[in-house]
N, C-alpha and C positions, 0 to 999 in steps of 0.2 A: 637534612636535605629538605628543600621545599617540595610541594606536591608534584610539580612538573618534573623534577629530577627523580623523585620516587617512582613516578609513572614510567619514565623512560628506562629506569633501572629494572623494574619488576613486571611491567606489562608487556606482553608480546607485541612486537613492532608491526602491527597490522593497520594502524590508523595514522594518517597525517593530520594531527590535531591542529586546530587554530590556537594561537599563542595566548589564550586566556583561560582562566579557571572560573567556571561558573559556581557561585556560592549560594545564592538564594534568588527566588523569583516570586512574582505574583502576577497572575493574569498574563499579559503579553509583555511584561517588563521583567528583566533579569539583570543581576548585578554580579560583577567579577570580584576578584580578591582585593581589588583596590577600591571597591565601592562604586566603580563606574557603571552607569545605567545604560542598558541596551533595549531597543525594541526588537523583540524576537519575531523574525519572519520565517522561521524554520520549524518551530514547534517539535523539536526532537525528531526531525524527518517525518512529519505528519502524524506524530504520536499524541502530543498534548492537545487533544481536540479543543479543550476549553482553557488552555493556557496552564501556567504553573500554579500549583497549590489551590486549585479550584475547590471552594469551600464545600459545596454539596458533595462532590466526589470524595473529598477527605472524610467527611462525616460518615458516609456509608462504608468506606473502606475500613476506617478505624473501628466502627461498630462491628463489622464482620470479623476483624482480627480478634476482638474481645470474645467472640463466640467460638468459631472454629477456623483456624488459619489454613488447615489442609486435612484431607481425610483419605485420599486416594480414590480411585474409581471403583473400589470394591463396595462402596456405600453410596446412598443417595444424599445429595445436598440441595437445598432450596435454590441458592443463587444459580447453580449450574442449570437446573431444570427450567427456572424462570427465564434465564437468558436465552436458552434454546427456543423456548416458546415465543418470546418476543421477536427474535430474528425471523422465525418462520411466519409469524403473523404479519410482520411488516413486509415480507417479501413474497409470500405465497409458496415458499419452499417447504420441504417435508421433514428433514432431519438435519441435525448438526453434529459434527465431530469436533471437539475442542482440543486444540494443541497449544503450543507456547509461542509460536512465531508464524510469520508469513511463509517462511520456507517449509516449516512442518505442515502447515495447512496445505501447501502445494504438493508436498509429498503424499499426503492423504488423498488429494484429488487424483494424482497420478496412479496410485495404487488402486483406487476405486475404479478408474477408467479401465485399467488393465484387467481387473477381475471381472468387470461387467462384460468387456469384449470377449474374454476367454470363455465365459459362461454362455454368451449369446451367439458368438460367431466362431470361436475356436481359439486355442492358445497362441496361434501364430499371429493373431490380430492385436499386436501390442504397441505399434508405433504411434507416437503422438506428434502431430504437426504443431509447431510453435512458430513464432515470427522472428525474422532477423531484426536485430536491434532491441529484442525483448530482454527482460530481466525477471527471473522467477525465484532466485535464491542462491545460496552458496553451499548447500549440501551437495553431495555428488550427483544425486538425481536432478535436483533443481538447477544445478550448474549445467548439466547436460541439456536441460530444457531451455536454458538461456541462450538466445541466439546472438551472442557477441563473442568473437574469438578472443578478445582481450581478457575475458574472464576464464577462458579455457586453457591458455597456453602453458600454465605451470602444473596442470592437473590431469594430463593425458595418461592413459586413454580414457575417454569419456564413457559413461554408461551408455550402452546402445539403446536404440528405440526412439530417437528423436530426429526429426528432419525439420528444416527451417524454410518458411516461405517469406518472400519479400512483401511487406505490408503494402496493400494496394494492387498487387499483381494477381489478378484472378486466374490468369492462365497458369501461372506457377502453382497456385493453390490446387487447381484441378489436376495438374500433372502429378503433384506429390500424392494426391489421393489415389490416382490411378496406378502409380508405380509402387506403392507401399500398402501393406496390410495394416490398416490404421484403426485405432481405438477412439481417438478424440482429436479435436482441435482446441488448443489452449492459447489464450491471448489476453493482453491488457488493452482495455478500450483507450487508455492514454499510456503511451510508453514512457514511463517516468524516468528511470535511469538512462533510457535511450535518448533523452533530450526533451521530455515533456511534449510528446507529439501525439495528438488524438488521431484515431483511425477515422476514416470517412464512413458516413452512413452506408454508402453503396458497398463498401468492402465488408463491413460487418454483416449486412444483409446477405451478401454472397457466402460468407462463412456459414451462416445459419442454413442457407439453402443447400449448400454442398453437404453439410453435416446431415441434414434430414434425408437427402437423396441416397446417402451412403451409410446410414445407420451409425453415425459417429456422434459421440457426446460433444457438447459445447461446454467448455470450461472457461469462465472469466476469472482472471486474477485481479481481485479488488483489494490487494494488500495495501497499496498506497492510495488508490482512487476512492476507496470505500468510506462508509460512515460519514457521509455528508461532504466530503472533501471536494467533490466535483460539482456540487450544487443540487444533486439528487442524492438520495440515501446511498445508492450504489450506481456507479457510472454506466453500467449496462442499461439502466433505466432511461438514459438520454436517447438510446438507440431503439427503444421499443421492443426489446427482445427479452426472453427469459431463458437463461442458461440451464443446463442440466446440473451443473455444479458451479458454485462460485466460492472463492476463497477470500478471507479477509483477516486482518490483524491490525498492526499499527494503531490507528486512532480509536479502535474499538475499546481498548482498555484504558485510555486516557492517561497512560503512563506506566501501567503494569503490563507484564508480558502475557499476551493471549493471542491465539490465532484460532480460526474456525474454517472448516470445510463444510459448506452448506449444500445439502444434497436435495435435488429435485425428486419428483415422484418416480421417475424412471429408475433411479439408482438408490432409492431410499433404503432398500433392504439388501443391497449388494454386500456391505460389510456386516459380517456376523461375528458372534462371540469368538474372540481369540484371533481374528484376522487383522486387527489393528488395535493400537492402544497407546496410552501416554500416562506416565506417573503423575505429572503435574497438570496435564490438560484438564480444563474445567475446574481449576483451583477456585474455591469459594470466594476468596478475597478478590482475585482478578475478575471473577464473574460479577461480584457485587459492584465493583468499579465500573465494569462494562454496562451493567444495567443502568447505572446512573447516567452514563454517556448516551446510550442509545435511546433512553426514554426522553431525552431533551432534544434530540435531533428531529424536530417537527417541521411542518411546512413553513412556519414563520422564520425559523432559523435558516432553512434552505433558501428561502427567498432573499434573506439578508446576505447569504454567501454569494448568490448570483449578483446582487447589487454591488457588493464589494469587488467582485471579479470584474464587472463591467467598468467600475471606476478605475481600477488598476490598469486595465487594458487601454482604456481611453486616454488615461494620463500619460502612459509610457509609450504607446505604439508610434506616436509621432514626435517624441522627444528627441533632442539632439543626442547623437551617439548610440541610439537604439534602432536596430534594424527590424526587429519583429518581436511579437509576444505570442506565445502558443500555450495551449492547455485548456483546462476546463475548471470553472469554479475558482477555488483558492489553491489550485495546483497549476502554477504558471512557470513558463520558461522564457527568459529574456535574452535574446541574441543581441549582444553589444558589439560595437566597433572595437572597443578596447578588449583585451583578454578578460574573460569572466573573472579570473583570479584577481586581477587588478581592481576591478569594480568591487568585488567582495571585500577586499582589503580596505579600500577607501570607505565603503559603507560601515565596516567595523570601526574604523577610526572615528566615523561620524555618529556612532551609537546605534547602528542597525545591523543585526545579524542575518545574513543571507546564506543560501547554500548554492551548490553547483550541480549541474547535470550535463555531462559532456562539456560542450563549449558554451553553455548558457548559465546565466544566473537563475537559480531556482527559488521560487517563493512558495512557502507552505505555512502561512501564518495560522494561528488559532482561528477556529471557525467564528468565534465571538470577539475577535480583536476589535477594540473600540475604534470608532471612526477617527477620532483625533489622532490616535497613534498610527493608524493606517495612513492617514494623510501626511503625517510627519515622515514616516518611513518612505513613502513614495517620493517625497521631495528630496530626501537624502539620496535615494537611488538615482533619481534624475540628475542630480548634481554630480554624483560619482561617475555616471555614464557619459556625461558631456565631454 
């Protein structure tokens, strides 16, 4: 059997895969089983921050593999400690808990918020407000935190303790705070799986104000938006706020599984020995790779991300067959007249790999995608959309 048949025979049927097998890649170019070349505009859903087989990343990862590939959290390792230090110094936060994914990072944030509220206000203050149209993960807790019925329907009853506010509706936000004994407000600055929709500055400011007035924690989910994706190191920085907790994953590891719950001063000591843990969290190989990624996300790269974002938006927003372009940085959603699935298929045939988010074409290219490849990809997208 070929790989596609082996996959369909032995892999759980949870993915609607595109009909190509990716075999090798370099930078923003990737090749299928027939040797056809594609420009990658998805970067593994915002994971391959510097593209495929980034040489500097490869070198540090392989060097770490040759020393210690895993130790468990019963012992100290240098990459884990150094990565936590770097994250805190770049953000002004206080502590980091390392996990293996965005969902696990969000689980840690939820547990931290509930423990903090129980200790400071009482055990009945456990409800977390999230936003309708949000996405926070597929574990039972993060599924309950996700404000989209489409993800809930097969897995009821949901874990209690989550209520959902309509993004932008400040009256509803105040009502939910008043009607529930709340621990935190949790949100994505850009709702990725919800259609790549940024929150307004006014609404984010209101969240922070309401949280301060009611002694609630502010939790920013930076799983997809983080690590330079938005044009700032983390997307909350666009809004001039500092959360009590933020979570990150995806692009942090550059292709290896890692997640992090990053804790501010208020909650830095909430988790104590035995209250949370992870066998693989803080794995030295993953942390070594993440150090390579995070060390290279500097002001020069972020400025380049913003320029590329501006180019894509200006090129596409008035193009034939395109109704709108939303998002921040290199996390963009394109509303097309044609069904997004048709546009994605035509792009694939033209040698460009795009993603979807609800009814939009979603772009998440490598942060360092070369200009010539970006321009070529945009041209293909314009043609496919017309």
